C-alpha positions in Angstrom: 42.3 92.9 -14.7 40.2 94.6 -12.1 37.0 93.7 -14.1 38.1 90.1 -14.5 38.8 89.9 -10.7 35.3 91.2 -9.9 33.6 88.7 -12.3 35.6 85.9 -10.7 34.6 86.9 -7.2 30.9 87.2 -8.3 30.9 83.7 -9.7 32.6 82.2 -6.6 30.0 83.9 -4.4 27.1 82.7 -6.5 28.3 79.1 -6.4 28.7 79.4 -2.6 25.2 80.8 -2.3 23.8 77.9 -4.4 25.6 75.3 -2.3 24.2 76.9 0.9 20.7 76.9 -0.6 20.9 73.2 -1.4 22.0 72.3 2.1 19.4 74.6 3.5 16.5 72.9 1.7 17.9 69.5 2.5 18.0 70.4 6.2 14.5 71.8 6.1 13.0 68.7 4.6 15.0 66.4 6.9 13.7 68.4 9.9 10.1 68.3 8.6 10.2 64.6 8.0 11.6 64.1 11.5 9.0 66.4 12.9 6.1 64.5 11.3 7.3 61.0 11.9 8.8 61.5 15.4 6.4 63.9 17.1 6.7 62.0 20.3 10.4 62.7 20.6 9.8 66.4 19.8 7.2 66.6 22.6 9.7 65.1 25.1 12.5 67.5 24.0 10.2 70.5 23.8 7.4 70.0 26.4 5.8 73.3 25.3 5.3 72.0 21.8 2.2 69.8 21.1 1.3 68.9 17.5 -2.4 69.6 16.6 -4.3 66.3 16.8 -5.8 65.0 13.6 -9.6 64.9 13.9 -11.1 61.9 12.1 -14.1 63.1 10.2 -17.1 60.8 10.0 -17.6 59.2 6.6 -21.3 58.3 7.4 -23.9 60.7 6.2 -26.9 61.6 8.4 -30.0 59.5 7.9 -33.5 60.9 8.3 -36.3 58.6 9.4 -39.9 59.7 9.6 -42.7 57.7 11.4 -46.4 58.5 11.8 -49.2 57.8 14.1 -51.9 55.3 13.0 -53.0 55.3 9.4 -56.3 53.8 8.3 -57.2 53.6 4.6 -60.4 51.8 5.3 -64.0 52.6 6.4 -64.8 56.4 6.0 -61.3 57.2 4.7 -61.6 54.6 2.0 -65.1 55.9 1.2 -63.7 59.4 0.5 -60.7 58.3 -1.5 -62.9 56.1 -3.7 -65.8 58.5 -4.2 -63.3 61.4 -4.8 -61.3 59.2 -7.0 -58.3 60.7 -5.3 -56.1 58.3 -3.5 -53.6 61.0 -2.6 -56.3 62.9 -0.6 -55.3 61.6 2.9 -51.7 62.7 2.4 -52.0 66.0 0.5 -51.1 68.2 3.5 -48.3 66.0 4.8 -46.7 64.3 1.8 -44.1 67.1 1.6 -42.8 66.2 5.0 -42.9 62.5 4.4 -40.9 62.9 1.2 -38.0 64.7 3.1 -37.2 61.3 4.8 -34.6 58.9 3.6 -37.0 56.3 5.0 -40.7 56.9 5.8 -42.3 54.3 8.1 -46.0 53.9 8.9 -48.4 51.5 10.7 -51.3 50.5 8.3 -54.5 49.6 10.1 -56.2 47.1 7.9 -55.6 45.3 4.6 -55.8 46.6 1.0 -57.8 44.1 -1.0 -59.7 43.5 -4.2 -63.4 44.1 -4.0 -63.4 46.0 -0.7 -67.0 47.0 0.0 -67.5 50.7 0.6 -68.7 51.5 4.1 -68.4 54.2 6.6 -69.2 52.1 9.7 -68.1 48.9 11.3 -64.9 47.4 12.9 -63.8 45.2 10.1 -61.5 47.2 8.0 -60.4 47.0 4.4 -59.2 49.5 1.8 -59.4 49.6 -2.0 -56.1 48.5 -3.6 -55.8 51.9 -5.3 -55.0 53.4 -1.9 -51.5 51.8 -2.4 -50.9 54.5 -5.0 -51.5 57.2 -2.3 -48.8 55.5 -0.1 -46.3 55.5 -3.0 -47.0 59.1 -4.0 -46.6 60.1 -0.3 -43.1 58.6 -0.2 -43.8 55.7 2.2 -41.0 53.2 2.2 -41.8 50.7 5.0 -45.3 49.6 6.3 -45.8 47.7 9.6 -48.7 45.2 9.3 -48.4 43.9 12.9 -51.6 45.2 14.3 -55.1 44.1 15.4 -56.8 44.9 12.0 -54.3 43.6 9.4 -56.0 40.2 9.7 -59.5 41.4 9.4 -59.8 39.6 6.0 -57.7 36.6 7.1 -54.4 35.4 5.8 -55.5 36.0 2.3 -56.0 39.7 3.0 -52.5 39.9 4.6 -51.0 38.2 1.5 -52.8 40.4 -0.9 -51.7 43.5 1.0 -48.1 42.3 1.3 -47.8 41.5 -2.4 -49.6 44.7 -3.5 -47.2 46.9 -1.5 -44.0 44.9 -2.3 -44.8 45.1 -6.0 -45.0 48.9 -5.7 -41.6 49.0 -4.0 -42.9 49.4 -0.4 -41.4 47.0 2.1 -43.6 45.3 4.7 -42.8 44.1 8.2 -44.8 42.5 11.1 -45.5 39.2 9.3 -42.6 37.4 11.0 -39.7 38.7 8.9 -37.1 41.4 9.5 -36.6 43.9 6.7 -33.2 45.4 6.2 -32.8 48.5 4.0 -29.5 50.0 3.0 -29.4 53.7 3.1 -26.3 55.8 2.4 -24.1 52.8 3.0 -25.8 51.9 6.4 -28.1 49.0 7.2 -31.4 49.8 8.9 -33.4 46.9 10.2 -37.2 47.1 10.8 -39.2 44.7 13.0 -42.9 44.8 13.9 -44.9 43.1 16.6 -48.6 43.1 17.7 -49.5 42.8 21.4 -53.3 43.4 21.3 -54.8 40.3 22.9 -57.6 38.6 21.1 -56.1 39.4 17.7 -53.7 36.6 17.2 -54.1 36.6 13.4 -52.2 33.9 11.5 -49.4 35.6 9.5 -49.0 38.5 12.0 -46.0 38.6 14.4 -47.0 38.3 18.0 -45.0 40.2 20.6 -43.6 37.2 22.4 -40.7 38.2 24.7 -38.4 35.3 23.8 -39.0 35.9 20.0 -38.4 39.6 20.3 -35.1 39.1 22.1 -34.0 36.4 19.6 -34.9 38.4 16.5 -33.2 41.6 17.7 -30.0 39.9 18.9 -29.8 38.0 15.5 -30.2 41.2 13.4 -27.9 43.2 15.7 -25.0 41.3 14.2 -25.6 42.7 10.7 -27.6 46.0 11.2 -26.3 49.4 12.0 -29.6 50.8 13.3 -32.5 48.7 14.5 -36.1 50.2 14.6 -38.9 48.2 16.3 -42.6 49.0 15.8 -45.1 47.8 18.4 -48.9 47.8 18.3 -49.7 47.8 22.0 -51.4 49.4 25.0 -54.9 50.5 25.8 -57.0 52.6 23.6 -57.9 56.2 24.5 -55.4 56.7 27.4 -52.5 59.1 27.6 -50.1 56.9 29.6 -48.4 53.6 28.6 -49.1 50.4 30.5 -46.6 48.5 32.5 -46.5 45.9 29.7 -45.7 48.5 27.1 -42.7 49.6 29.2 -41.6 46.1 29.7 -41.6 45.2 26.0 -39.9 48.5 25.1 -37.1 48.0 27.7 -36.7 44.4 26.6 -36.3 45.4 23.0 -33.6 48.0 23.9 -31.8 45.6 26.2 -31.7 43.2 23.3 -30.1 45.7 21.0 -32.8 48.0 19.5 -32.0 51.6 18.8 -35.5 53.1 18.5 -39.0 52.0 19.5 -42.1 53.4 17.8 -45.5 52.4 19.2 -49.1 52.8 18.1 -52.7 51.7 18.8 -53.9 53.8 21.7 -55.2 56.5 19.2 -54.1 59.1 21.7 -50.7 60.6 21.9 -48.6 59.0 24.6 -45.2 60.3 26.0 -41.6 59.7 25.0 -39.2 57.9 27.2 -35.4 57.9 27.2 -34.1 54.5 28.4 -30.4 53.7 28.4 -29.7 56.4 25.9 -32.4 55.1 23.5 -35.7 56.7 22.6 -39.1 55.1 23.1 -42.2 56.6 21.4 -45.2 55.0 23.2 -47.9 56.3 20.8 -48.0 58.9 18.1 -51.8 59.1 18.1 -53.8 59.2 14.8 -52.5 60.7 11.6 -55.0 59.3 9.0 -58.1 58.1 10.8 -61.9 58.7 10.7 -62.4 59.0 14.5 -63.8 62.5 14.4 -65.8 62.2 17.6 -63.1 63.7 19.9 -60.3 66.2 19.7 -57.7 63.7 21.1 -58.6 61.1 18.4 -58.3 63.7 15.7 -54.8 64.6 16.8 -51.5 62.9 16.2 -47.8 63.4 15.5 -45.3 62.8 12.7 -41.9 62.0 14.3 -38.7 63.0 12.5 -35.5 61.3 13.6 -31.9 62.1 12.5 -29.2 59.4 12.9 -25.5 60.3 12.6 -22.7 57.7 13.1 -25.4 55.1 13.9 -26.7 57.2 16.8 -29.9 59.2 17.2 -28.8 62.9 17.3 -32.1 64.8 16.8 -35.8 64.3 17.0 -38.8 66.5 16.2 -42.5 65.8 16.8 -44.7 67.5 14.3 -48.4 67.8 15.4 -51.3 67.3 13.0 -55.0 67.5 13.3 -57.5 65.4 11.2 -60.3 67.1 9.2 -63.2 65.6 7.2 -62.8 62.0 8.4 -59.3 61.3 7.3 -57.2 64.3 6.0 -54.6 65.6 8.5 -53.4 69.1 8.4 -50.3 70.6 10.1 -51.1 72.4 13.4 -48.2 74.8 12.9 -46.3 76.2 10.0 -42.9 74.6 9.3 
C-alpha cells in the first residue's frame, strides 16, 4: 500500500508540474508578444527601459568612379602607338587603377578616324581607330567628347569616333545627349559641355547656361547620381576663372552631384560647394606636352559613392614620360 501511495503521489506531482510548465510557457510568449508589439506602453510603465532601436542597413552597394585628366591619342602619342603597334602603351602603367572602377570616365582630346595621317606636330588632332582597343583594354566606360579638338575633322570625325567607341561598348557624351548607366542598381547620369570659345563645332554640346540647367533638372528626376564634365578655363594656369566657378555652381544648383573639369593642362584646385565636389582641372594624363613639368603632370581621381552621396575621394598623381605614357608618382 505504501508503494502504491508513493506512485500515486509522484504521478499527481508530475501532472501538476506539466500544467505549470504549460502555463509558464504561455505566459512567457504572451509577455514577449506584448513586449514587442507594445514597446511604447512598456516605456511609459518602466521609464528606465528603452528597447534597442533597429538600425536600417543600406541596401545600396558603394560605387567607385574614376576620372582622369586630359587624354590625347593623337599627334606624338598616336605616332608611338602606331609605330610600336601597341595601342595599350599609353595605359600600361595606369590600367590596373582604371580597372578597379565600376565606371571609368575620361575626356578624349580629338577624334579617332580612318586614315589618320601620322604626325608629331600640329594642332589638328586625330588618332588611329586602333587606339580604341587601348581604351577598351584599359577599362574605360564613358568618354566625354565635348572639347575643343573633338571637331578637328568635322562632324564626320565626331560621328566616326562616336560609332567606333559605342560599337566597342564605350558610352560617349558631350554631343548633346545624356548617358545614363545603371551600376549596382543605381542610375548614374553623365553630361558633357565645351566652353572653349572659338570652338563651336557642330555636334558638340556648348556650355549654354540655360541648356545646362534644363538638362540637369530633367535628368535629376530619374538619376541617382549626376556627373558633369566641363571643358573650360584658360590653358597653363593653376587657378580657375570666374566663369568656371559660375558654371560649376550653376550645375550644382541645378542638381549635379560631381563636377569634373579639364582643358587647362595644369592641375587646378578642388572646391566644395553646397556639400558637392568640383574638380576644376586634373591636368594631363596621356599627352605629348613634354616641354614643362606642369604639362607632364596630372591626376587620376577616384570617387566612392555610398547611398547616393560622395563619401571618399583620392587624387592619384601621375607624370608623363616619352611623349605620352604616364607613370604613377607614388606607390599604391
